[in-house]
Phi, psi and omega in degrees: 000123179270122178256340185206134174202090179197157174055028176089012182228135175233136176242120171238151181229131177230094180065248187265001187241123170258147180235121170258124187240130172278129197241026177238067183291343175296327174254028180049037176053045174296152185256156182216171171301324177297321173296320177294326178294318183293321180292321175301318181294323177301319178300323179288334178272354181292122180299158183283350175277355179285136174251326184239137178235120177261133174246125184223173180218144177283153175086196183278345183236138174298298176193126181282006179094194180302129174293118184304347174302338178301337187262354177280155179305323184278339181059209182258152181310122179076012184235145169287141176292161178293333174293322172298312180308318186292339178272352187280181175290164180298316185290324175296313179298313181296320180290324177298314182290326178297322179290319177304315186298337185301331178299338190250358191262323195287345184294341182264007178309145180292333188281356182228157167240126184253140181231122175270125176256108195247122173234150177059219182287131167227093193249138174051243184302331177290320176298311185294326177292322177295323183286337176298337182273164180287323185231153177226118175255122184243146169286156178305330180273006183294136175221116180262142173206141175253093191267002186302320178296330178294340179260004180082021181243179173236152173299112186238013184257037178075010185282341189288322183300303181294325183297314176300316180301324182281309188248357182089156187303309190295319172289325177297315183298314183297320178299312182290317186288327180274330186070014186290175180269139173251108181277163186312315182301313180295323178298319177284330181288325187266000178094001180294321179244146178279333191196134174241130182228162172304149185301328182290336181266359188302312183292328178292315180298324176294318179299322181290321179300315181299313181297324176294321177300322188284341185288335180276150177298140185305308184302322179295321180294314180304314179294316179296321177296317176298319178297316180293316181301315182281352186301318189294324183274342186268154171283173180299314178295323181288333177291319177304315182294316177299315175306313175303314185293316180295320181296318179307310175301320176295317180292325181290323181294314185293331181278355179081019183260006176261159182289000000 
């Protein structure tokens, strides 16, 4: 069932699995404000019955990043150029970036597990979109790069937090400041990717991972994801408390004592 198909984004749902597909391979799935709004809308349209969200892209590249038209004086049709945004007030600029970020935030909701299927280039905003997901399965030709600094910018689409969490501060700084490519082998070795497979096996590997995730009871996965997401910010003792509270909820549910 197709719930959305516009501005380079398609959302389909098959029972408990939703698939978000980037559908502009002619431009290597370059990103724009319209695409970001469509991604945010997709997040709002995902039914509550969905447990897994797969993010994939048509063509040879996952996403080549921000469409450089954003930096031209004319920008996109009906959109302020990024140069215009830079001349706006602090509140206007902050609000615009906050709206763009909404496309990248919903993937980490506790009620779903999101999987990015990455082939070819995942650059800049494309890299950050892959980082927005919980898990990443990569084809052998996958290449990640954070090119914002080369444009005089910073990664601002929520990618810095998960990147540091996955590979550590020093490696994250080096990747972002140099803008170099991280190839698939390094991605899996450093924890950036969960799995690397031949390109022809990418869809099958994602389906297998989704099936494995669906094998566990939904509420147990939701509680576990919430525990793990909060672990970095909690102290060891606070995490012990959180584990006890989560397990108490699960035991009461299994005993039939919850509403």
